[in-house]
N, C-alpha and C positions, 0 to 999 in steps of 0.2 A: 343480412339482407341481401347480398349477392348470390346466396344459395337460392333463395326465394325466386329472385329474378331470372336465374338460369333454370329453374324448374318451371316456371311460367312460359318462358321462351321455348322449352323443349316440349311442353304441354301444346303450346300453339302450334309447333312445326308438326307434331303428332297428329292434331287434328286436322291440318291443311293437307297432309299426305293421305290421311284415311278419307277424306272428301274427295281427294282426285283419285285415289285408287278405287274407291266404289262407284265413280261415276262410270267407268267404263264396265259394260254389262259381260257377263260370262258368254261363252260360246254357245251355249245352249239357249240362253235368253235371246241373244241377237238371231240364232237360227229361227227359233219360234216366231219372233217378230216379223222378220224380214225375208226368210228363205221357205217355211214351212207351207206357205199357201200354195207354192208351186211344186216344191220337192217332197212334200208329205211329211207327216211326223215321224215316219220311221226310215225316211230316205227313199220312199216308193210313191212317187207321183199318182195322182188320179189319173185313171187311162185318158179321160178327156183333156186334161191339161198336158198330159204327156204327147198327146197327137198335136194339139193345136201349137203347143210352146216348143215340142221338141226335146222335152225334158226326159233324161235317162234316168232309171233307178239306180241307187247306190250299188246295186248287184251287178249291173251291167258291166261287161269286160272293158268296154271303152272308158268307164268311169273309174274302174278298179285300176287301171294303168295309168291313168292320170296322176302326176305327181301332186304333191301339196302344192309347190310352188306354181305350178300350171293353174290349178284350181284357185289361188289367192289372186293371181293375175287376171283369170277369167272373171272372178267375183269383183275384182276392184273394177275392171275396164268394160265388163259386160261382154257377153258371148251369144251369138243367135239373137234371140228375141230376148234376152236377159238384161235387164237394164244396168248400167254400171253403178257400183255403190262407192266408188272413190269420192271422197268428200261429203258423203251422206252419213257415213259411219267412219270410225277410226281405223286405221291400219291394223292396229291390235284387235278391234272386233272383228274385222274380215278374216283374219288368221284365226282367230279362235272360234269363228262360226265354221270355217273350213275344217279345222280340226275336230270338231263337234260332229260335223256331216260324215267326215271320214270314219269316225268312231262308230256310226250307225251301220257300217258294214261288218263289225266285229260280233 
């Protein structure tokens, strides 16, 4: 009987963890939902958005030389006309979306 109780307990923990882990979205999903409308699907914004919002493409030298930590901070706290995302999405989602954005330069 104790083996079945341990098994059920382990199964319950596994389901709990899988639900918690699947709740956090991938960097690509977060980027597409929160960032793509301004930064573009491939990291290159629409020229009109770029002009109005001051968004630079992933290929710009100023963006390429910005560190991941600086991008995470800018995403969390906002920068220029970009709204802050801290408190709206998790820190892990901010980091993964920045990592996805940076991968578009490759």
